[in-house]
Kinemage of the C-alpha trace (Angstrom):
@kinemage 1
@onewidth
@group {chain A} dominant
@subgroup {mainchain}
@vectorlist {calphas} color= white
{ca glu a 1} P 248.714 9.927 107.824
{ca val a 2} L 246.597 12.158 110.167
{ca ser a 3} L 245.052 15.122 109.231
{ca gly a 4} L 242.373 17.558 110.300
{ca val a 5} L 240.616 20.737 109.327
{ca leu a 6} L 238.245 23.185 111.144
{ca asn a 7} L 236.285 26.385 109.729
{ca leu a 8} L 235.359 28.978 112.329
{ca pro a 9} L 233.041 31.927 111.944
{ca ile a 10} L 234.010 34.839 113.944
{ca gly a 11} L 231.025 37.022 114.380
{ca glu a 12} L 229.570 38.117 110.763
{ca asn a 13} L 232.306 39.186 108.815
{ca thr a 14} L 235.565 37.115 109.887
{ca ala a 15} L 236.539 32.999 109.572
{ca val a 16} L 239.501 31.183 110.279
{ca arg a 17} L 240.376 28.211 109.206
{ca leu a 18} L 243.106 25.704 110.925
{ca val a 19} L 244.793 22.486 109.142
{ca gly a 20} L 247.635 20.466 110.281
{ca phe a 21} L 248.580 17.400 109.909
{ca ser a 22} L 251.360 14.542 110.704
{ca ala a 23} L 252.758 11.813 108.409
{ca arg a 24} L 255.286 9.302 108.182
{ca asp a 25} L 256.760 7.457 104.784
{ca ala a 26} L 258.536 4.042 106.140
{ca gly a 27} L 262.031 3.355 105.028
{ca phe a 28} L 262.994 1.036 102.281
{ca ile a 29} L 266.951 0.981 102.560
{ca asp a 30} L 268.849 -1.319 104.820
{ca asn a 31} L 272.016 -0.619 106.088
{ca val a 32} L 273.948 -3.390 105.984
{ca leu a 33} L 276.854 -5.246 107.680
{ca gly a 34} L 280.283 -4.242 105.896
{ca glu a 35} L 284.020 -3.037 106.104
{ca ser a 36} L 285.314 -0.386 105.254
{ca leu a 37} L 287.091 0.233 101.539
{ca gly a 38} L 290.616 0.028 103.609
{ca gly a 39} L 289.423 -3.347 105.761
{ca asn a 40} L 290.551 -2.001 109.181
{ca phe a 41} L 286.765 -1.793 110.578
{ca asp a 42} L 283.263 -2.129 109.790
{ca asn a 43} L 279.785 -0.597 111.024
{ca ala a 44} L 278.404 -3.092 113.199
{ca asp a 45} L 277.038 -0.699 115.363
{ca val a 46} L 274.813 0.981 113.134
{ca val a 47} L 273.426 -1.526 110.968
{ca glu a 48} L 269.669 -1.535 110.739
{ca lys a 49} L 266.810 -1.890 108.125
{ca asp a 50} L 264.747 0.880 106.683
{ca val a 51} L 266.948 3.653 107.959
{ca asn a 52} L 265.697 5.882 105.429
{ca asp a 53} L 261.806 6.790 106.819
{ca val a 54} L 261.113 9.856 106.547
{ca glu a 55} L 258.793 12.427 109.185
{ca tyr a 56} L 256.687 15.038 108.381
{ca val a 57} L 254.659 17.839 110.299
{ca gly a 58} L 252.649 20.944 109.763
{ca gly a 59} L 249.311 22.765 109.492
{ca arg a 60} L 248.046 25.676 108.053
{ca ala a 61} L 246.174 28.635 109.629
{ca ala a 62} L 243.835 31.570 107.690
{ca leu a 63} L 241.486 34.234 108.506
{ca arg a 64} L 239.275 36.073 105.908
{ca trp a 65} L 237.772 39.159 106.887
{ca leu a 66} L 235.030 41.141 105.145
{ca ala a 67} L 236.044 44.255 105.837
{ca gly a 68} L 233.360 46.230 104.362
{ca asp a 69} L 231.147 45.556 101.027
{ca asn a 70} L 233.893 46.080 98.711
{ca trp a 71} L 237.054 45.177 100.702
{ca ile a 72} L 238.163 41.629 101.643
{ca val a 73} L 241.493 41.191 103.715
{ca asp a 74} L 243.314 37.551 103.514
{ca val a 75} L 245.910 36.539 106.220
{ca gly a 76} L 247.760 33.126 106.247
{ca val a 77} L 250.641 31.143 107.545
{ca val a 78} L 251.956 27.312 106.699
{ca his a 79} L 254.281 25.356 108.244
{ca gln a 80} L 256.123 22.283 107.500
{ca gln a 81} L 259.203 20.246 109.006
{ca met a 82} L 260.723 17.101 107.553
{ca asp a 83} L 263.139 14.882 109.236
{ca ala a 84} L 264.489 12.175 107.238
{ca ser a 85} L 266.551 9.782 109.155
{ca thr a 86} L 268.917 9.174 105.693
{ca tyr a 87} L 269.229 9.291 102.346
{ca ser a 88} L 267.014 6.739 100.028
{ca glu a 89} L 270.077 5.923 97.766
{ca asp a 90} L 271.277 1.968 97.309
{ca asn a 91} L 274.308 0.890 96.198
{ca val a 92} L 274.306 -2.271 94.592
{ca ala a 93} L 278.219 -2.328 93.401
{ca arg a 94} L 279.063 -1.932 96.981
{ca thr a 95} L 276.349 -4.629 98.570
{ca gly a 96} L 275.485 -6.994 95.548
{ca arg a 97} L 271.767 -6.627 96.644
{ca glu a 98} L 268.888 -3.781 95.929
{ca tyr a 99} L 267.679 -1.606 98.525
{ca thr a 100} L 270.952 -2.018 100.333
{ca asn a 101} L 274.026 0.102 101.065
{ca val a 102} L 277.056 0.190 103.850
{ca arg a 103} L 276.884 3.255 106.178
{ca phe a 104} L 279.458 4.234 109.124
{ca val a 105} L 277.863 6.621 110.879
{ca asp a 106} L 274.010 7.904 111.695
{ca glu a 107} L 272.494 9.991 108.838
{ca arg a 108} L 269.635 12.502 109.072
{ca arg a 109} L 268.271 15.524 106.856
{ca asp a 110} L 266.254 18.190 108.427
{ca asp a 111} L 264.052 20.890 106.616
{ca glu a 112} L 261.893 22.795 108.194
{ca trp a 113} L 260.112 26.025 106.675
{ca thr a 114} L 257.711 28.735 106.660
{ca gln a 115} L 255.456 31.155 104.651
{ca phe a 116} L 253.213 33.997 106.307
{ca ala a 117} L 251.227 36.272 103.308
{ca leu a 118} L 248.550 38.744 103.806
{ca thr a 119} L 246.378 39.778 100.702
{ca leu a 120} L 244.407 43.272 100.376
{ca gln a 121} L 241.561 43.383 97.831
{ca gly a 122} L 239.309 45.987 97.176
{ca asp a 123} L 237.000 47.998 94.353
{ca leu a 124} L 237.059 51.454 93.912
{ca gly a 125} L 234.478 51.971 91.603
{ca trp a 126} L 236.696 52.154 88.899
{ca gly a 127} L 239.287 49.404 89.097
{ca gln a 128} L 239.770 46.335 91.224
{ca leu a 129} L 243.150 47.219 93.667
{ca thr a 130} L 244.712 44.277 95.160
{ca ser a 131} L 247.960 44.093 97.537
{ca ala a 132} L 250.159 40.600 98.489
{ca thr a 133} L 252.588 40.298 100.911
{ca ser a 134} L 254.569 37.300 101.566
{ca tyr a 135} L 257.737 36.302 103.539
{ca phe a 136} L 259.750 32.810 103.271
{ca thr a 137} L 262.218 31.508 105.700
{ca arg a 138} L 263.405 27.954 104.963
{ca asp a 139} L 266.315 26.387 106.590
{ca ile a 140} L 267.867 22.892 105.268
{ca ser a 141} L 270.679 20.883 107.239
{ca tyr a 142} L 271.649 17.489 106.959
{ca phe a 143} L 274.875 15.094 107.678
{ca gln a 144} L 275.923 12.380 105.664
{ca asp a 145} L 278.383 9.467 105.729
{ca asn a 146} L 281.601 10.216 103.452
{ca thr a 147} L 283.709 7.700 104.744
{ca asp a 148} L 283.839 5.985 101.110
{ca tyr a 149} L 284.487 9.361 99.543
{ca val a 150} L 287.737 10.425 101.826
{ca phe a 151} L 288.917 6.894 101.126
{ca tyr a 152} L 288.969 7.408 97.654
{ca leu a 153} L 290.768 10.990 98.189
{ca ala a 154} L 293.124 9.450 100.401
{ca asp a 155} L 293.801 6.224 98.183
{ca gly a 156} L 297.058 6.770 96.055
{ca ala a 157} L 298.002 9.970 97.377
{ca asp a 158} L 301.199 11.260 98.077
{ca pro a 159} L 302.895 10.677 101.517
{ca val a 160} L 302.562 13.973 102.611
{ca thr a 161} L 299.942 16.068 100.595
{ca ser a 162} L 296.600 17.735 101.596
{ca tyr a 163} L 294.643 14.396 101.113
{ca asp a 164} L 297.041 12.215 103.382
{ca phe a 165} L 294.426 11.250 104.911
{ca gly a 166} L 295.540 7.873 106.315
{ca ala a 167} L 295.278 4.314 104.802
{ca asp a 168} L 291.711 4.083 106.149
{ca pro a 169} L 289.961 7.067 107.307
{ca val a 170} L 286.345 7.557 108.851
{ca gly a 171} L 284.213 9.881 107.268
{ca leu a 172} L 282.170 11.835 109.606
{ca gly a 173} L 280.307 13.731 106.842
{ca trp a 174} L 279.072 16.937 105.506
{ca ser a 175} L 277.502 19.125 107.882
{ca asp a 176} L 275.875 21.594 105.972
{ca arg a 177} L 273.011 24.597 106.520
{ca asp a 178} L 271.019 25.766 103.491
{ca tyr a 179} L 268.445 29.209 104.352
{ca ala a 180} L 266.466 31.088 102.382
{ca asp a 181} L 264.761 34.173 103.659
{ca arg a 182} L 262.011 35.771 101.032
{ca phe a 183} L 260.075 39.397 101.451
{ca ala a 184} L 257.733 39.683 98.108
{ca gln a 185} L 255.352 42.797 97.676
{ca glu a 186} L 253.129 43.119 94.872
{ca phe a 187} L 250.505 45.847 94.369
{ca arg a 188} L 248.515 45.347 91.263
{ca ile a 189} L 245.130 47.865 89.537
{ca gln a 190} L 242.996 46.466 87.351
{ca gly a 191} L 239.841 47.486 85.453
{ca ala a 192} L 237.535 47.117 82.258
{ca thr a 193} L 235.247 49.144 80.160
{ca glu a 194} L 233.383 48.172 77.042
{ca lys a 195} L 236.365 47.314 74.664
{ca thr a 196} L 239.205 46.854 76.911
{ca thr a 197} L 241.037 45.552 79.569
{ca trp a 198} L 244.162 46.859 81.363
{ca leu a 199} L 246.605 46.317 84.534
{ca ala a 200} L 249.005 48.008 85.890
{ca gly a 201} L 251.747 46.644 88.787
{ca leu a 202} L 254.867 47.349 91.067
{ca phe a 203} L 256.906 44.659 92.144
{ca tyr a 204} L 259.501 44.367 95.137
{ca glu a 205} L 261.535 41.203 96.089
{ca arg a 206} L 264.484 40.445 98.600
{ca met a 207} L 265.855 36.991 99.057
{ca glu a 208} L 268.934 36.519 100.906
{ca asn a 209} L 270.244 32.958 100.747
{ca gly a 210} L 273.391 30.969 101.258
{ca phe a 211} L 274.967 27.507 102.318
{ca asp a 212} L 277.481 26.258 105.314
{ca phe a 213} L 279.735 23.252 104.135
{ca leu a 214} L 281.901 21.303 105.690
{ca ser a 215} L 283.882 18.271 105.034
{ca arg a 216} L 285.475 16.141 107.928
{ca ile a 217} L 287.062 12.693 109.240
{ca glu a 218} L 287.526 11.590 112.332
{ca asn a 219} L 291.254 12.988 114.606
{ca tyr a 220} L 291.940 15.120 111.024
{ca glu a 221} L 294.708 16.765 112.835
{ca glu a 222} L 296.342 13.742 113.433
{ca thr a 223} L 296.777 13.128 109.801
{ca gly a 224} L 299.774 13.924 107.423
{ca ser a 225} L 296.894 16.036 105.524
{ca phe a 226} L 297.345 18.583 108.720
{ca glu a 227} L 301.038 17.993 108.899
{ca phe a 228} L 301.239 19.281 105.078
{ca trp a 229} L 298.913 22.779 106.080
{ca asn a 230} L 300.831 22.733 109.635
{ca thr a 231} L 304.259 22.442 107.956
{ca glu a 232} L 304.111 24.965 104.701
{ca tyr a 233} L 300.694 26.999 105.846
{ca gly a 234} L 301.295 27.489 109.659
{ca val a 235} L 297.898 26.097 110.014
{ca glu a 236} L 297.702 26.090 114.033
{ca pro a 237} L 296.357 22.812 116.104
{ca gly a 238} L 292.900 22.937 117.184
{ca thr a 239} L 291.452 25.547 114.466
{ca thr a 240} L 290.117 23.031 111.867
{ca asp a 241} L 287.050 21.563 113.418
{ca asn a 242} L 288.715 18.330 112.148
{ca ala a 243} L 287.454 19.753 108.833
{ca phe a 244} L 289.909 19.243 105.647
{ca tyr a 245} L 287.050 21.617 103.374
{ca his a 246} L 285.471 24.359 104.147
{ca ser a 247} L 283.250 26.556 101.582
{ca lys a 248} L 280.543 29.369 102.428
{ca asn a 249} L 278.453 30.976 100.542
{ca asp a 250} L 275.923 34.254 100.952
{ca gln a 251} L 273.422 35.693 98.927
{ca ile a 252} L 271.796 39.070 98.728
{ca thr a 253} L 268.760 39.454 95.687
{ca glu a 254} L 266.512 42.527 94.972
{ca gln a 255} L 264.292 43.245 92.435
{ca phe a 256} L 262.126 46.274 91.656
{ca ala a 257} L 259.852 45.943 88.797
{ca val a 258} L 256.664 48.313 86.734
{ca phe a 259} L 254.567 46.418 84.770
{ca gly a 260} L 251.314 47.162 82.436
{ca glu a 261} L 249.312 45.073 79.789
{ca val a 262} L 246.254 46.613 77.993
{ca gly a 263} L 243.669 44.322 76.120
{ca tyr a 264} L 241.781 46.335 73.270
{ca ser a 265} L 239.085 43.624 71.758
{ca pro a 266} L 237.731 46.138 68.641
{ca asn a 267} L 234.552 43.031 68.445
{ca glu a 268} L 233.170 39.694 69.837
{ca asp a 269} L 236.278 38.060 67.539
{ca trp a 270} L 239.122 39.713 67.831
{ca thr a 271} L 241.023 40.643 71.365
{ca leu a 272} L 244.374 42.100 70.963
{ca thr a 273} L 246.639 42.354 74.221
{ca ala a 274} L 250.133 44.226 74.736
{ca gly a 275} L 252.728 44.108 78.203
{ca leu a 276} L 255.569 45.434 79.122
{ca arg a 277} L 257.652 45.049 82.192
{ca trp a 278} L 260.913 47.100 83.609
{ca phe a 279} L 262.948 45.543 85.810
{ca asp a 280} L 266.043 46.214 88.127
{ca his a 281} L 267.954 43.088 89.510
{ca thr a 282} L 270.355 42.906 91.485
{ca arg a 283} L 272.334 40.383 93.213
{ca glu a 284} L 275.653 40.375 95.963
{ca arg a 285} L 277.583 37.522 96.498
{ca asp a 286} L 279.962 36.580 98.529
{ca tyr a 287} L 281.695 33.569 98.522
{ca phe a 288} L 285.143 31.859 100.195
{ca thr a 289} L 286.855 28.283 100.354
{ca gln a 290} L 289.214 27.445 103.460
{ca gln a 291} L 291.166 24.231 103.096
{ca pro a 292} L 291.375 23.428 105.603
{ca asn a 293} L 288.751 24.725 107.411
{ca gly a 294} L 290.087 27.978 109.028
{ca arg a 295} L 292.479 29.129 106.483
{ca val a 296} L 291.437 30.796 102.967
{ca ser a 297} L 292.786 28.501 100.267
{ca ser a 298} L 294.292 29.572 97.136
{ca asp a 299} L 291.349 30.518 95.468
{ca pro a 300} L 290.504 34.026 95.821
{ca phe a 301} L 288.098 35.253 98.144
{ca glu a 302} L 285.287 36.348 95.659
{ca glu a 303} L 282.973 39.157 96.413
{ca gly a 304} L 280.715 40.713 94.053
{ca glu a 305} L 277.844 42.523 92.366
{ca thr a 306} L 275.506 42.228 89.386
{ca thr a 307} L 272.803 44.249 88.363
{ca thr a 308} L 270.702 44.161 85.472
{ca ser a 309} L 267.699 46.084 84.126
{ca asp a 310} L 265.804 45.502 80.920
{ca ile a 311} L 262.368 45.689 79.790
{ca thr a 312} L 260.141 42.479 78.832
{ca lys a 313} L 257.823 42.692 76.696
{ca lys a 314} L 254.245 40.166 75.634
{ca leu a 315} L 252.510 40.818 71.983
{ca ser a 316} L 249.280 38.778 71.860
{ca val a 317} L 246.348 38.127 69.208
{ca gln a 318} L 243.538 35.965 69.835
{ca tyr a 319} L 240.283 35.100 67.815
{ca asn a 320} L 237.118 33.045 68.527
{ca ile a 321} L 236.296 30.860 65.753
{ca asn a 322} L 232.924 29.841 67.411
{ca glu a 323} L 231.694 29.609 70.476
{ca asn a 324} L 233.919 26.225 71.033
{ca ala a 325} L 237.207 27.212 69.399
{ca met a 326} L 239.520 29.951 69.615
{ca val a 327} L 242.989 30.313 68.330
{ca tyr a 328} L 245.823 32.649 69.743
{ca ala a 329} L 249.584 33.707 68.706
{ca leu a 330} L 251.583 34.847 71.485
{ca tyr a 331} L 255.172 36.418 71.628
{ca ser a 332} L 256.698 36.900 75.120
{ca asp a 333} L 260.279 37.165 76.733
{ca gly a 334} L 261.743 37.132 79.797
{ca phe a 335} L 265.037 37.037 82.693
{ca arg a 336} L 266.178 34.711 85.060
{ca ala a 337} L 268.924 35.560 87.232
{ca gly a 338} L 272.180 32.699 86.536
{ca gly a 339} L 273.561 31.444 89.110
């Protein structure tokens, strides 16, 4: 691993911090020589030691501006990229040895994400204002050997069915793209008097995320499976991209919230705190499966929206036994969206 940091003042009221790093984790899984489960070919062209190495590169940049006696502005960006050669799993049942596997195609996993943030803090005299803005984006893609998987699907299949891939199919793996884009904004105002503390705020979030998943085999359109779909459902040659299955999911989630909290201390020993949060949470989902790729399967095309609005609560009591000991009781509830 190699990393570095630079703190640099820019004038009297501004400074930047720059961080960069690069790291590599060595592999410890060997791709060893082995035959396909049908015995018709081997993996000699991709045999290699320590195939699961991982490389990281990334950095962070931050800027702070003291915009007057009572205001602070922080701006930042963080970025990281990961490139993995293959997955860190072994298959002792297949090879007879630990830390080994038999793969017939080269694999990879790429994961790249970036986060931007802007925070504004200010003293209004009667309270402290905080504005927090963030944007996050992430893309993941991977390619994984599925030769053994498609053999088990095809093994024992009827002569002409959707899984008639031949006696010993070559798996081209999963090709997938997971993505997430998230924007969030929060405003908070808080303050205190001799016996009370208070906080109020607004929150908004929008997130788009999903995946695009395909399972492929080599020369799929020459198999009995494609013949089945062509004969029974009119699937045309050249339309499948050699994928016998395809699923795609896209979601948009939006949340609005208003929250507040009040704490009261009648004396130095007791503190009572109560809080409420109202939220409105909406999720839109667009999902389909295709079998083979390009033909919407018998599973229904699903498109839906779900909205949940509620009020969550918080109540706590705290007692200071002495300078070194405290006891408290807390009740709170919350909400998390399902799948």
